[in-house]
N, C-alpha and C positions, 0 to 999 in steps of 0.2 A: 756666907760661910761655906767653904768648899772642902772641909775635912770629910773624909770618907773612910769607912771601915770595911775590911775583908775578914770574915770570921769563918774558919773551917769547922767542919762537924766534929773534929776531935778537940775543939776548944781553942785552937791556936788563933791568935788575933793579930792582924796587921792594920796599921793606920797609914793612910795616904791622902792624896788630893784628887778630887774628881775632875774629869774633863769629858768632853762629848756630852751626851745626855745626862742630866742630873740623876744620881742614885736616889732611890725612893727613901723617904723618911721612914723612921723606925716603925711607925704605926701603919704604914702602907704595905702593899703586897711586896713580898721579898723578890729581889733579883737573885735567884738561886739556881745553881747548876753544878755539875761535876767540874772541878778545876783541874786542868792539865797544863803541862808546860811544853812549849815548842822551841826547839833549838835553832831554828832558821835565823839567819842574820838579816835577810830581806824578805820581801813578799808578804808583808803584813796584810795588805788588802786582799790578796788571793786567799790567805788563811781566814780572814774575817768572813769571806763570802763562800767558803767551801761548805756545802750542806752537811758534810760529814761531821762538822763541829756543832750541829744543832744539838742543844741540850748540854753544852759545855761552855765554860768560860776559859779563855786562853791566857796563859802567862808567857810572855816573850822573854827568853833568857838573855837575848842580846840587849845590852843596857840602854841603847839609844834608838828609839823607834819613831818613824814619821818624817824623816828628813827629806824624802823626795815627794811627799804629798800623795794624793789619791786622784784617780780619774776613772771614768766608767769602763774603759777598755781593760782594766785589770780585774773586773768582777768575774767570778767563776760560776756562780749559780745560774742554772738554766730554768728550772721550774719553781724556784723559791718565791715566796710571797713578797720578799724584800731582798735587796742585795746582801745585807749582812745576815749571816745565819747563826753565828755564835751568840751567846748570852751577854758576855762582857769581855773586855780586853784589859789586861793588867800589865803594866810596864814599869820599868825603873825610872825612865825619863822620857816624856813625850816632847818631841821637837816642836818648837814654836817659832822658828825663824823663817826666812824667805824661801819661796818655792819656785819651781819652773812654771812658766806660763801655762794657763788653762788647767792648773791643778789646784785642788783645795786642800786645806790642812786636814790632818787626821782628826783633829778636834772637831772641825766643821763636818767632816764626813760622818763621824760617829753621831754627832748631834742631829744631823739631817736624817739619819736612819733610826733615831731614838734608841741608841745603844750606849750603855754606860761604859765609860773608861775610868781606870784608876791609875794614877801615876805617883811617883815618889814612894814606891814600894820597894823594899829590899828583896828583889826578885831572886837574888842568889840564895838568900836564906830560905825563901819560899820553895824554890826548886829543890834544894837539898832536903827540905822537910818532906816534900812529895815523893822524892826518890826513896826516902827511908820508910815513910808511913803509907805510901801509895796514894793514887788519885782518890779524891773524895769530894763530897758535896761541900759547897761553900756559899755564903751569902754576902752581897755587897749592899751597904746601906749607909745612911747618914743620920745625924740627930740635929735637932733645932739649934743647939748651942755648940756643936762640934766636940762635945764630950760624951763619954760613955760610962754610965754608972754600972755597978755590979748587978743591979736589978735588970737594967736594960740588956746587959750581956747575957744573963741567964734566960731572959725572954727570947732573944733571937736564937740562942743555942737550942732552946726547947722547940721552937718553930722549925729550925733546920733539922732537928732530929727526926721529924716525921716526914720530911720532904722525900719523895720517891727517888730511887737511884736509877741510873741509866738503864739497867736491865729490867726495870719495871715500867718503862715509858715507851709509847709508840711515837718515835721521833721522825718517822718517815711521812706520816700523814701531813699533807699540806706542803711538803718539800719535794714532791715528785709529780710528774704529769698525771692527770686523771683520765687522759684519753690517748689513743694512738695518734702519733704525729709522723707522717711520712716526710722525710727530708727536713728536719729542723733547720730553721733559717740561721745560718752563720756565714761569714765570708768564705769564699772558695768552695762552694757547693760543687761536688764532682759532676762533670757534664756527661761523661761516658764511663760510669763506674764499672770496675772489674768484678765487684761483689756487692752484696747488700747484707748488712748485719742487722739482725733484730737486737735492739739494745733495750734492756729493761732498766728503767729509771728508778733507782732507790734514793735519789738525791745526787744526780750525776753532775760532774763538773763539765762545763762547756768545752774545756780543752781536750777532753777525751774524744768528743765528737770531732773537734778540729783536727786531731791527729789522724783519725780515720779518713776524714775528707782529704787531708794532704796526700794520703796514699790511694786516693781514687776509690774509696769504699763508701757506698751510700749507706744511709742509716734510716731505719724505721724505729721510732721510739715508742715503747710500750709502758703502761703504768705497772706498778708493783703487783697489782691484782690479776695480771694477765694469766690466762690459762694456756696449757700446752697446746691445745687444739688451735688457738689463735696464732701462736708462733709457727706451728707446723703448716698452717694454711696460709701464711703470709707471703710465701714465695721467697723468703730470706734464705741465705746460704749458711748462716751461722748465728749463734746466740751469744751475746755478750752481756754479762751481769755487771752493773755499775757499782761504784762506791756508794756509800750512804752511812747514816748515823745509826747508833744503837746496837742492840744485841742480836746477832743472827739467829739465836735459838728461838726467838719470838716469831720468826718468819717461816713457819711450817708449810704454809701454802706455796711459798716461793720455792722451798726445797723440793716439794712434791712436783711442781711444774718442771724444775730443772732435771730431776730424775727422769721424767717422761721424755723430755726433749733430747737428752743426751743419748738416747737409743737411736735417734734418727739424724741429728745434726751435730756438727762441731760446737762445743760449748767452751766459752772463755769467761774469766772473771777478774775483776780488779778490786782489791781491798775487801769491802763487804761482799762483793761478788765471789771473791776467793773463799771467804768463810762459808757462804751458802753452798758452793761447790764441795767444800770439805764435808758438810752435812749430807749433801746429795750422794756423795761417793761412799757414805757409810761411816765417816769419821765424826768428830765433834770438836767444838771450840772451847776455849777457856778465857776468862777475864784476866788480863795481865795486871801486874802490880801498878805500873804507871804508864804502860803503853809506849808506842813509838810515835813521836810527833816532831817532825823537823826535816831538814833537807840535807842531812849529812850521815845517813845510815848505810854502812857498807854491806853489800850482799854478794855472796859467792854462788856462781853457777856450778853446781855439782859436776856436771858433765864436762865442762871445758876448764874448770878451775879458775876462770876469770873472776876478778873482783871489781865491782863498780859501785859507785855511790848513788843512793836513791833518796827520793822524797817520800816520806811516810806520814800517815795519820791514822792510827788504829789503836784500839784498846783491847781487842780480842785477838787470839791467835789459834791456829790449828794445833790440836793435840796429836803429836806425831805417833804416839803409841796406839791411838785409836784408828789409824788408817789401815784399810784392808791390804792384802798382799799385792793386788794389781794396781795400787796407787803408789807412786814413788815421789820422794822429795826431789824437786828440781832445783830450788834455790834456797839458800840458808843465810840467816843474818850472821855476819862475822863477829858481832859484838856479843850476842847472847845465845847464838846457835839456834834461835827459833826458826820455824818454818816460814819461808818467804815465797815459796812457789811449789806447785804440785803439777804432776802430769799423770795421766792414766796410761798404762802400758799397752793397751789394745784399742782404746777409743780415742778419737780426736778431742780430748778434754784436757785443758791446762789452765792455770790461773796463777796470779801473783798477788801477794799481800801489799806490796808497795804501790806507788803511783808512777807508772812509766811516762805519763804525760807531764810530770813535774808540776809547775805552776802553783807554788814556787818550788824551786829546787833545781838540782842539776839535771841535765837531759841525757845522762849516761845510759839510761834504761829505755830510751825511746825505741830501741830495736825490738822490744817486746811486741809492739804493734806489728812489726814486720813478721815476727814469728807466728803471731796469731793468724795473720793473713795467709802466710805460707801453709800453715796447717789446714786452714779452711779450703785453700785451693787444692791441696793434695787430696783432701777428703772427697772433693767433688770431681776429681779427675777421672 
């Protein structure tokens, strides 16, 4: 029996078919998490392995997922305990046909990582519902006979009602390095680096480090608990705060550390790093209704008026009205006008809400790394 159920906390119910690891039976522990939708057409493995999705189950809006298979080279996690970081994957149709050599099916990949998949879901209906009602917790489960009684429905709904939300969970623990790592091992380690960045790992994607290595920038990776004194005593030329899952308002110690470092070093941020810099500069963040998740988000550079397409994955955004006068909006989302980048008017501090490293998504924004590096070089000149 492969019938599977997806129940949202507002009571909306979907029925589908399980693949990958089996969903738990009704009386077992819930597979529960915030459910969000991603509008990327490809890159499902990079999405599955992005630590920023820890604590979330992902709905793919593109209807046909899995047609080119999976291979280890596509994994994005660096410090995660297992390759897949999200809680579950929900698709309209999981591909089951032939694959390129040396690749495994999405079904086998999920099963090997003990991750639940659900297919045959009306993902269009589900996405429209989430856009209208907002991202919310959901549970995936199955029953012994493939049917769901009213009593069982109420039982799961009650259990789901007391499940903590993203803003109540520590989602970084276990998904970031616990110790300093000098020169994390990736291909193309720079031999004669022009700069060294202190990178704080809140759940970093390996492609961020790869982009720095491509530009001949060395990396010293630090845990989320790092103190300002450690950064300032490391001999690094700049600080970069990585992406990661969860609510930035819970990371008060990281905000304090960032405030202290930005008085002495250039400071940059990506995604969660952008949100932490927002707090460190005196602003605040807010939970978005359904966030930005996908590889087709247009962003406008306020200074040049250029528009480019970006890869995004975030559920929180900077509150523009909270920003002090010496902080300016650098980049803005062309769809909803939300803040996508900030820069300080007198300090070498700037950050972006989107993912300039892509993986997956367009590489239009890779120039952001060049901008960070140029700012660091100018500050040290």
